[in-house]
C-alpha positions in Angstrom: 0.0 0.0 -0.1 1.0 3.6 -0.7 -0.2 6.9 0.4 -2.6 8.4 -2.1 -3.1 11.9 -3.2 -6.6 11.3 -4.1 -9.0 8.0 -3.4 -10.5 7.0 -6.5 -4.9 4.7 -4.3 -4.0 2.1 -7.2 -1.5 1.1 -3.4 -2.6 -2.2 -2.7 -2.2 -3.6 -0.2 -6.8 -4.5 -4.7 -14.1 -7.6 -5.8 -17.2 -6.3 -7.4 -19.8 -4.0 -5.9 -22.0 -5.4 -3.3 -25.3 -4.2 -2.0 -24.3 -1.8 0.7 -25.2 -2.2 4.3 -26.0 1.5 4.8 -26.3 4.5 2.3 -27.2 8.0 2.2 -27.1 9.0 -1.5 -26.9 7.7 -3.9 -28.7 4.1 -3.6 -26.7 0.9 -4.2 -28.6 0.6 -7.6 -26.7 3.6 -9.1 -29.8 5.9 -8.9 -30.2 8.9 -6.8 -32.1 12.2 -7.0 -32.9 12.9 -10.6 -29.9 11.2 -11.9 -28.6 8.0 -12.8 -25.3 7.8 -11.0 -22.9 7.1 -14.1 -22.6 4.1 -16.2 -21.8 0.8 -15.0 -19.2 -1.6 -16.6 -20.3 -5.2 -16.9 -16.8 -7.0 -17.6 -18.6 -10.5 -18.4 -19.8 -8.9 -21.7 -17.0 -6.9 -22.8 -16.0 -7.2 -26.5 -12.8 -5.3 -27.6 -12.6 -3.8 -31.0 -9.3 -3.8 -33.1 -7.9 -0.4 -32.5 -5.9 1.8 -34.7 -2.5 3.2 -33.9 -1.7 6.7 -33.2 -3.0 9.8 -31.1 -2.1 11.4 -27.9 -4.0 10.5 -24.7 -4.0 13.7 -22.1 -4.2 13.0 -18.4 -3.6 14.7 -15.3 -1.8 14.2 -12.0 -1.7 16.4 -8.9 2.0 16.3 -7.9 5.3 16.2 -9.3 7.1 12.5 -8.6 9.2 12.3 -5.8 11.6 9.7 -7.1 11.7 7.5 -10.5 12.9 4.8 -8.3 9.8 2.4 -7.7 11.6 0.4 -5.1 12.0 3.5 -2.9 8.7 5.2 -3.8 6.3 5.5 -1.1 3.8 8.0 -2.7 1.5 7.5 -5.8 2.9 10.8 -7.3 6.0 8.5 -8.1 4.3 5.4 -8.7 1.9 7.0 -11.2 4.8 8.6 -13.1 7.0 5.3 -13.9 4.4 2.6 -13.1 3.7 1.7 -16.7 7.5 1.2 -17.3 7.9 -1.8 -15.5 6.2 -5.0 -15.2 6.2 -8.0 -12.8 6.5 -11.9 -13.2 2.6 -11.8 -12.7 -0.1 -9.2 -12.8 -3.8 -9.1 -11.6 -6.5 -9.7 -14.1 -9.2 -7.0 -13.0 -12.1 -9.1 -14.5 -11.5 -12.1 -12.4 -9.0 -10.6 -9.8 -6.8 -13.5 -10.0 -3.2 -13.5 -10.8 -2.2 -14.2 -14.2 1.3 -14.6 -16.3 3.2 -11.1 -17.1 6.9 -11.7 -17.7 6.5 -15.1 -16.6 4.5 -17.1 -19.2 3.7 -20.4 -16.9 4.8 -21.8 -13.8 4.8 -25.3 -11.8 4.3 -26.0 -8.1 6.5 -28.6 -6.6 7.1 -30.1 -3.0 3.5 -29.2 -1.7 4.1 -25.5 -2.6 7.6 -25.2 -1.3 9.2 -24.9 -4.6 7.8 -22.8 -7.6 9.1 -23.1 -11.2 8.5 -20.0 -13.3 9.0 -20.3 -17.2 9.7 -16.9 -18.4 8.4 -15.1 -21.6 10.8 -15.3 -24.4 11.7 -12.5 -26.6 10.9 -9.6 -24.1 13.2 -6.9 -24.7 14.2 -3.9 -22.4 13.8 -0.4 -23.6 17.5 -0.4 -24.8 17.2 -3.6 -26.9 18.7 -6.0 -24.3 16.9 -9.4 -23.8 14.9 -10.0 -20.6 16.0 -13.1 -18.8 16.3 -15.2 -15.6 19.4 -13.1 -14.7 17.1 -9.9 -14.2 14.6 -11.7 -12.0 17.3 -13.2 -9.8 19.1 -9.9 -9.5 15.7 -7.9 -8.8 14.9 -10.3 -5.9 18.4 -11.2 -4.4 20.1 -8.0 -4.9 17.3 -5.6 -4.6 14.3 -6.4 -2.7 16.0 -8.9 -0.5 19.2 -6.8 0.0 19.3 -5.9 3.8 20.8 -2.4 3.0 17.9 -1.6 0.8 14.7 -0.7 2.8 11.5 -1.5 0.6 7.9 -2.5 1.1 8.2 -5.5 -1.3 10.4 -7.2 1.1 7.7 -6.9 3.8 5.2 -8.6 1.5 7.6 -11.7 1.2 8.7 -11.8 4.7 7.4 -15.4 6.2 7.9 -15.3 10.0 11.1 -13.3 9.2 12.3 -15.5 6.3 12.6 -14.7 2.6 12.4 -17.0 -0.3 15.6 -18.2 -2.2 15.6 -17.1 -5.8 17.8 -18.9 -8.3 18.1 -19.3 -12.1 17.6 -22.5 -13.5 18.5 -21.8 -16.9 18.2 -18.5 -19.3 14.3 -18.5 -19.0 13.6 -20.4 -15.9 13.6 -19.3 -12.2 12.8 -21.2 -8.9 11.8 -19.9 -5.8 12.0 -22.0 -2.7 9.9 -21.1 0.1 10.6 -21.6 3.8 6.9 -22.7 4.1 3.6 -22.5 1.9 3.0 -18.9 1.0 -0.7 -18.2 -0.3 -0.2 -14.9 -1.7 3.0 -15.4 -3.8 1.5 -15.2 -7.1 -0.1 -11.6 -6.2 3.3 -10.6 -4.6 5.2 -11.4 -7.7 3.3 -8.7 -9.7 6.5 -6.4 -8.2 8.3 -4.8 -11.0 11.4 -6.4 -12.5 14.5 -4.3 -13.1 17.4 -4.7 -15.7 20.4 -6.3 -14.1 22.8 -4.6 -16.8 21.5 -1.3 -15.9 21.3 -1.5 -12.1 24.0 -3.8 -10.9 26.9 -1.5 -10.8 24.6 0.9 -8.6 23.8 -1.9 -6.1 27.3 -3.2 -5.6 28.6 0.4 -5.1 26.0 1.0 -2.6 24.4 3.9 -4.7 21.3 2.0 -5.4 19.3 4.3 -2.9 20.3 7.5 -5.0 19.8 5.8 -8.4 16.7 6.8 -10.8 16.0 10.2 -9.2 13.7 12.7 -10.7 16.7 14.3 -12.1 17.8 11.2 -14.1 17.2 11.9 -17.9 14.2 9.7 -18.8 16.2 7.6 -21.4 18.2 6.1 -18.6 14.9 4.6 -17.2 15.0 1.0 -18.6 11.9 -1.1 -18.2 9.8 -3.6 -20.5 6.3 -2.0 -20.0 4.0 -0.5 -22.5 5.4 3.0 -22.4 8.4 4.8 -21.8 9.0 8.0 -20.4 10.5 10.3 -23.1 10.3 13.7 -21.1 9.7 15.4 -17.7 9.4 19.1 -17.1 9.1 19.6 -13.5 5.7 21.2 -12.3 4.4 21.1 -16.0 4.0 17.5 -17.6 5.4 14.0 -18.3 5.5 12.6 -21.6 5.3 9.0 -22.7 5.8 7.2 -26.0 4.4 3.7 -26.9 6.9 0.9 -26.6 6.8 -0.5 -30.1 8.5 -3.9 -29.0 6.2 -4.5 -26.5 5.3 -8.3 -26.1 1.4 -8.2 -25.9 -0.6 -8.4 -29.0 -4.2 -8.1 -30.0 -6.1 -10.7 -31.9 -4.8 -10.1 -35.2 -1.3 -10.4 -34.0 -0.7 -6.6 -33.9 1.5 -5.5 -31.1 -0.1 -3.3 -28.3 -0.6 -0.5 -27.2 -2.5 1.1 -29.7 -2.0 4.7 -28.4 1.1 6.5 -29.7 1.7 9.1 -26.9 0.6 10.1 -23.7 1.0 13.3 -21.7 0.3 13.7 -18.2 -0.1 17.3 -16.9 1.0 18.0 -13.2 -2.0 20.2 -12.0 -2.1 20.6 -8.5 -5.2 22.6 -8.5 -8.2 20.3 -8.9 -10.5 23.1 -10.4 -7.9 23.4 -13.2 -8.0 19.9 -14.0 -11.6 20.4 -14.3 -11.5 23.3 -16.3 -9.2 21.7 -18.9 -11.6 18.5 -19.0 -14.7 20.9 -19.8 -12.3 22.5 -22.6 -11.7 19.2 -24.1 -7.9 19.4 -23.1 -8.2 16.2 -20.9 -9.6 12.9 -21.8 -10.2 11.8 -18.1 -11.3 13.5 -15.0 -12.1 12.0 -11.5 -15.2 13.7 -10.3 -15.9 14.9 -6.8 -19.3 15.1 -5.4 -19.4 18.8 -6.0 -18.7 18.4 -9.7 -21.3 15.7 -10.3 -24.4 17.8 -10.9 -22.8 20.1 -13.3 -21.0 17.4 -15.2 -23.9 15.0 -15.5 -26.1 17.8 -16.7 -23.6 18.5 -19.4 -22.6 15.0 -20.3 -24.3 14.7 -23.8 -23.4 18.0 -24.8 -19.8 17.5 -23.8 -19.5 14.1 -25.8 -18.2 12.3 -22.5 -19.4 9.5 -20.2 -19.3 9.3 -16.7 -18.7 5.8 -15.0 -19.8 4.6 -11.7 -17.2 2.5 -10.3 -18.6 2.2 -6.8 -17.4 2.9 -3.3 -13.8 3.5 -3.4 -11.6 0.4 -1.9 -10.4 2.3 1.1 -11.2 5.6 2.8 -9.2 8.6 4.1 -8.3 8.4 7.7 -6.9 10.4 10.5 -3.6 9.2 12.0 -2.0 10.1 15.4 1.6 10.1 15.7 2.7 7.3 18.5 6.4 7.1 17.8 7.9 7.8 21.1 10.5 10.5 21.1 9.1 12.3 17.9 6.4 14.2 19.9 6.2 15.5 23.4 5.6 12.9 26.1 2.2 14.0 27.2 1.1 14.1 23.6 2.3 10.4 23.2 0.4 9.2 26.5 -2.9 10.8 24.7 -2.4 9.5 21.2 -1.5 5.8 22.3 -4.5 5.8 24.7 -7.4 3.9 23.1 -10.0 5.8 24.8 -8.5 9.3 23.4 -8.8 7.6 19.7 -12.2 6.4 20.5 -13.4 9.8 21.6 -11.8 11.4 18.4 -13.5 8.8 16.2 -17.1 9.4 18.0 -16.5 13.2 17.4 -16.2 12.9 13.7 -19.4 13.4 11.9 -19.0 10.9 8.9 -22.4 11.3 7.6 -22.3 15.1 7.7 -18.8 14.8 5.7 -20.6 12.7 3.1 -23.3 15.1 2.6 -21.1 18.4 2.7 -18.0 17.2 1.2 -18.9 14.5 -1.0 -22.5 15.9 -2.1 -23.9 12.7 -0.7 -22.0 10.4 -2.9 -20.1 8.5 -0.1 -20.3 6.1 2.6 -19.2 6.5 6.3 -16.4 4.2 7.2 -14.7 2.7 10.3 -12.6 -0.3 9.2 -9.7 -0.8 6.9 -12.1 -2.2 4.4 -14.8 -0.7 2.7 -18.1 -2.3 1.2 -16.5 -2.3 -2.2 -14.4 -5.4 -1.0 -16.9 -8.1 -0.5 -14.6 -10.6 0.4 -13.4 -8.9 3.7 -16.1 -6.3 4.3 -18.0 -7.2 7.4 -21.1 -5.4 9.0 -20.0 -6.6 12.5 -16.7 -4.5 12.5 -16.8 -2.1 15.4 -18.5 1.4 14.7 -18.1 4.6 16.2 -21.1 6.7 15.2 -21.2 10.6 15.9 -21.7 10.8 19.4 -20.4 14.1 21.2 -21.8 13.2 24.5 -20.0 9.5 24.4 -16.8 11.4 23.2 -16.9 13.8 26.1 -17.3 10.9 28.6 -14.6 9.1 27.2 -12.3 12.0 27.4 -13.4 12.6 31.2 -12.4 9.0 32.0 -9.0 9.7 31.0 -8.7 12.9 33.0 -9.0 15.6 30.4 -10.9 18.6 31.6 -11.2 22.3 31.3 -9.4 23.2 34.4 -9.0 27.0 34.1 -12.3 27.9 32.4 -10.9 28.9 29.1 -12.9 26.7 27.2 -10.1 24.1 26.4 -9.4 20.8 28.0 -6.3 20.3 29.9 -4.3 17.0 31.0 -4.0 16.3 34.5 -0.6 17.7 34.5 -1.8 20.9 33.2 -1.1 20.8 29.2 -3.7 22.3 27.0 -5.0 19.5 24.8 -4.2 20.8 21.3 -2.3 19.2 18.0 -1.4 20.0 14.8 -3.4 18.3 11.9 -1.6 18.1 8.4 -3.0 16.9 5.0 -1.9 17.3 1.4 -3.1 20.8 0.0 -3.8 19.6 -3.6 -6.7 17.2 -2.2 -9.7 19.8 -1.8 -11.9 17.0 0.0 -9.2 16.3 2.7 -8.8 20.0 3.1 -12.7 20.3 3.7 -12.5 17.3 5.9 -9.8 18.7 8.1 -11.6 22.0 8.5 -14.9 20.0 9.6 -12.9 17.9 12.1 -11.1 21.0 13.6 -14.6 22.4 14.2 -15.9 19.0 15.5 -13.1 18.7 18.0 -13.4 22.5 19.0 -16.9 21.6 20.4 -15.2 18.9 22.8 -12.6 21.8 23.8 -9.6 20.4 21.9 -7.7 23.0 19.6 -6.6 21.6 16.4 -4.1 23.6 14.3 -4.8 22.6 10.8 -2.3 22.7 8.1 -2.6 21.5 4.4 0.9 21.0 3.0 2.5 20.1 -0.5 2.0 16.2 -0.9 5.6 15.2 -1.0 6.4 17.2 1.8 3.6 15.6 3.8 4.9 12.2 2.8 8.3 13.3 4.1 7.0 14.3 7.5 4.9 11.1 7.8 7.5 8.4 6.7 10.9 9.8 7.2 11.0 12.5 9.8 7.9 11.7 11.8 7.6 15.5 12.3 3.7 15.5 12.8 1.1 15.1 15.5 -1.9 13.9 13.3 -2.2 13.6 9.6 -5.3 12.9 7.1 -4.4 10.7 4.2 -5.4 7.6 2.5 -3.9 4.5 1.1 -4.3 2.4 -2.1 -6.2 -0.8 -1.9 -4.7 -4.2 -2.8 -6.4 -7.4 -4.2 -4.8 -9.8 -1.5 -4.8 -8.5 2.4 -0.9 -9.8 2.4 -0.4 -6.5 0.1 -1.1 -4.7 3.3 1.7 -6.2 5.4 3.8 -3.0 5.3 0.9 -1.1 7.0 -0.4 -3.5 9.5 2.8 -5.4 10.4 4.4 -3.7 13.3 7.8 -3.8 11.4 6.4 -2.4 8.3 7.6 0.7 6.6 4.1 2.1 6.3 2.9 1.2 9.8 2.8 4.8 10.1 1.4 5.7 13.5 4.6 3.9 14.9 6.8 2.3 12.0 9.6 -0.4 12.0 9.0 -1.6 15.4 11.9 -3.9 16.4 9.1 -5.8 18.6 5.5 -4.9 18.7 4.8 -1.9 20.9 1.4 -3.5 22.2 -0.2 -6.6 22.5 -2.9 -6.1 20.1 0.0 -5.3 17.3 1.6 -8.4 18.2 -1.8 -10.3 17.6 -2.2 -8.6 14.2 1.3 -9.5 13.6 0.6 -13.3 14.4 -2.7 -13.0 12.3 -0.8 -11.8 9.2 1.8 -14.4 9.2 -0.9 -17.1 9.9 -2.9 -15.6 7.0 0.0 -15.6 4.6 0.5 -19.5 5.2 -3.0 -20.5 5.1 -3.7 -22.1 1.6 -7.5 -22.7 2.6 -9.1 -19.6 1.0 -12.2 -19.4 3.4 -10.0 -20.1 6.4 -7.8 -17.3 4.9 -10.8 -14.7 5.0 -11.8 -15.7 8.5 -8.0 -14.9 9.5 -7.9 -11.4 8.2 -11.3 -10.5 9.3 -10.4 -11.3 12.7 -7.1 -9.1 12.1 -9.3 -6.4 10.7 -11.6 -6.3 13.5 -8.9 -5.8 15.8 -7.8 -2.8 13.9 -11.2 -1.4 13.5 -11.6 -1.9 17.4 -8.1 0.0 18.3 -8.5 2.7 15.8 -5.0 3.5 15.0 -6.0 4.8 12.0 -9.5 6.5 12.4 -11.3 5.8 9.1 -13.5 8.5 7.7 -15.5 8.3 4.5 -15.2 6.1 1.3 -16.2 8.4 -1.7 -18.2 7.2 -4.8 -15.7 6.7 -7.5 -16.9 8.5 -10.6 -14.8 8.8 -13.8 -15.6 11.1 -16.7 -14.1 9.9 -20.0 -14.3 11.6 -23.4 -16.2 9.2 -26.0 -13.1 9.3 -28.2 -11.7 6.9 -25.9 -12.4 3.6 -27.2 -12.1 0.0 -25.6 -12.0 1.8 -22.4 -13.7 -0.4 -19.2 -12.8 1.3 -15.8 -13.2 -0.8 -12.5 -12.4 0.2 -9.1 -9.0 -1.9 -9.3 -8.0 0.2 -12.7 -8.8 -0.2 -16.3 -9.5 -3.5 -17.8 -6.6 -4.3 -20.4 -5.7 -0.6 -20.6 -3.1 -1.6 -23.6 -6.3 -1.8 -25.9 -7.5 1.7 -25.9 -7.4 3.7 -28.8 -8.6 7.1 -30.0 -11.1 7.5 -32.3 -13.0 11.0 -32.7 
């Protein structure tokens, strides 16, 4: 999972829309008010057309990338920038949500799941013309992902009770993975990108990999096997991509994919600017907010675009308190690590009001790490913390927080005014509005919130590296298999953001979640795996380390000249098949 700029992340760690257990507006049928809330896609009846080559696809992102090195990337501003340049041994079919071959063509399972033999796709070329082989796979895993000197989230996904798989070359096109014990999510985890040995080996050997492929790296130096290559980057303005003419995927007629020749991704921090450019015909895609919907729905036919309803987002924005001891004053640490304090804050957040005022009714209150979009792991019985200021006040009184001097603000028993700084990314209007609402909600309890929106990359730096924050509102990408969220939920994970990279679990409940995630990774029986992860999610929802807020309805406006476009909550179905036709 990775922090997202807008929910609508990618980020993992992602399932068809189910009948929702609660709703405000729209109804689960996709209708509300005087509108049908967007077109829904039936992937079972998709029929791709043979496309034509050419054209330029225009999209937008709200932040500059922080790095071009996907191993070091913790934010979608970076993964969005270079994600299409690279591929894994497997990929997820968004229609079936099952893994399928990508750079690996097929595989065999040996010794009861302890040995996996992967047969690589022949004829795949890196952007510089070199052939992709088993050496690249072995190098990527043994020298990068499993390298103790290179911290990365992929290592978290492959760790099995602290042990990692052994990867070796069998021949030029065959690789063997030997596991310490059966590992159910292996095929999902193998979607991690593969990197070229001939380009990066020297940097790894010299201990310079962490500084490799920065945003100052010339785009032609970024060597992948993906459908597009980055050819130009102008900071603060745009990224330009060109079709990889040697890409291995083909259509039914044997023509090489992708069809679209060029892509331009504008860097537009202001959502209103993105909207204006879409309405002017200068962008092919636009992710709607609740405020945008009525106007864009009204102009849908006239503007020659279609609004798609992808259902509730896979995850929700959340409020996270810093629980890393030493990073904040001791009195704040005692508050933030107190479960009753977090419960009180959760009860003080008017989620239904946020749905109405921030998302124009197009959203769903959320209290747990999964949303109703994930029908496999969603459970109506997860603990809930409905809006209740009286209950919140009572919980705060139970931990000794009172207005001791009559100034209207709560104080701790040792006299500290109860206040904290709350951060979010300034280029996400919804989060900025949510932060302002929470500030007012908590003021009613006597808690003084100093709310400050920041640039997204600056926010991520504080959250993941310097830990210079009290509280933050942010989101994470969803993931098809729960093991993709190990880097968040395991106490040693790099994105265990309230107290990351613990050498031993700081609390008993975190130790229990660690145990359940290890057990879930080992369990081959699918139904048993679901029960294990649900138990972990129930504990997390009870403890509220991340106070989830709202899952917005995900709506995407797309110009009708984009053909073969079938969006899902997990991403576009077969995006290489898209083409442009006026």
